[in-house]
N, C-alpha and C positions, 0 to 999 in steps of 0.2 A: 335091374333090367340088364339084358345082355344084347349084343349086336343083333339086329334083325327084329327087335321088338317095336319097331316104329320110332326109334330114337335116333336123332342125327346130332352128332357132336357140333358144338358151336365154334365161333371164330374168336371168342374172347373179346379183348378190348377193341378189336377192329370195328369194331363196329357198333264204316257203315255202308256196306254195299247197297246199291239201289236194286229194285226188283229186276228180274230178267234172267238171262242165261248166265251160267257160271263163267268166271274168267277162263281163258284158254289154258289147257294143260300144256305148258311150254316145255316141260321136261328138259329138253336139250337146248334151252336158251333160244327159242325160236322168236326172233324179233317180228317176223312177218305175221305170226298169229296174234301177237300183242297189238300190232298196228291195225290189223283187221278188226279186232275186238273194239279198239278205240273208235274207229270209223263207223262200225255198226251201231255204236251208242251215240252217234251224231256229233262227235268231236272232230274238229279239223286237226290234222297231224302237222303242227308247226315244227320248225327246226328245234325250238326249245323243248317241245314235248318229246320229240324223238330223242333228244339228248338225255332227258330224264329216263326214258325207257331204256336206252342203251346203258346208262349208269346202273340202273336196277338189275338189268340182266347180267352185267359184268360183276356185280357185287357178290361177295361170299355169304351174305346174310343180310339181315335188316340194317339199313344205313340211315344216318341222320340227314336232314336237308343240307346241313353244312358240308358233310362228307361228299354228298352228291355234287353240290355247287363247286367244291374244290377238285372235282374230277376223280374221286375215290382213289387217291394215291397215284394219279397219272394214267389210270386205265382208260379214262375218257376225257375229252376236253372239259375245262372248267366252264361254269356258267354263272349267271346272275342269281343270287340267293332268293330274291323276291320272285323271280320267274320260277325257280325250283319249287318254292312253297305253293304258288298258284297252280302249277301243274300237278304236284302231288295231291292237292285237294281235288282237282278235276278228276284225277285217276281214282281217288278214293270214292268220289261221288258215283262213279260208274261201277265200282266193285273190283277194279283192277289192282289197286294197292291197298294194303292194310297197314294200320298204324299200331305200334306196339311200344310199350315201355319195358325195358329190360333192366331191372334194378334202379339205380339212381342215375341212369343215363338220360339224355334228352330223348324226346320221342323219336322213334325210328320207323322206317318205312320199308316194306318189302312187297314184291309182286305177289299177288294172291294166286300163284300158279299151281299149287298142289292142294288147294282147298285150305281150310283153316288149319293153322299150326298152333301149337301151344308151346310154352317155354318154361324152362327151369333156369334160374340165373344165380350166380354166386355173389353174395353181398360183399365178399372180400376182394376177389380178383376181377370181377365183372365178366367172367367167362359165362357162356350160356350154352344150353342144349335145346335144340328144336325137337319137339315131341309130337308125333301124330296123336290127335285127340283120343283115339281109341286106346292108346297106351295108358291114358290116365282115367279110364272109365271106372276102375275100382276105387280110385281116390275120390272121384266125383260122387260115386254111389255112397261111400262112407260119409262124406261131408253132408250129403242130403239126408241120410239116415240119422246122423247124430244131431244135425243143426237145422234141417229143413231147407237148406239152400242148395240150389243147383249151381255148382262151381264151374267157372270158365277161366281158362288161363291163356286166352288169346291176346288180350290187350295188356293185362298185367300178369307177370309170370309167378310161378312158385319161387320164392326167394329163400335161400339158405346158403350152405357152404358146400362147394364141390369137394370131391374126394381128395384132391391135391391139397386144398386149404384145410380140410379136416386133419390131415397129417401134420400140417405146419402150426396149427393152433392148439396149444396145450389144453387138454380137457374138453375140447370141442367134440370129440368123437363119443364121449360117454353120454349115455342117455340120461335125461333129467328125471329126477324123482317126481312121481305124480303127487299132486296135492289133492286132497279130496275132502 
């Protein structure tokens, strides 16, 4: 894939919706749209919920609850971890936040601002790439043709080695012989 193919480079080591309208397209990190979405779903916007929203908007990608509670490197004030978990669950229940596992990391959370995203992650360095779902349609079609499964990479990514790690691991770049 090349730039512009619906692929967004990841941040590396840094880091089930309910029925109804889609989450707001925040694009430019619009807190007001997220606040409105929360209120339209009947949730009160407490100071703790606002803090979690601000943290997710300030994040460079999916973040763990611990990273959010710690203030994501000083970008937002820190908060109580139990409160962060409760609010992430409340946001997930209304479809504003998605939960994802990128490799061997803890569960991460991201605003569902651009629709569903899928992921590729490196099992060696933990870097990841966010991918627009249509960029993996050919892969999904191949898996379905060969195995009868409709693959999704929203919650669990495609795991392998990134280009940089392929260069560093002797023999990792060579294709494996097919057994048959």
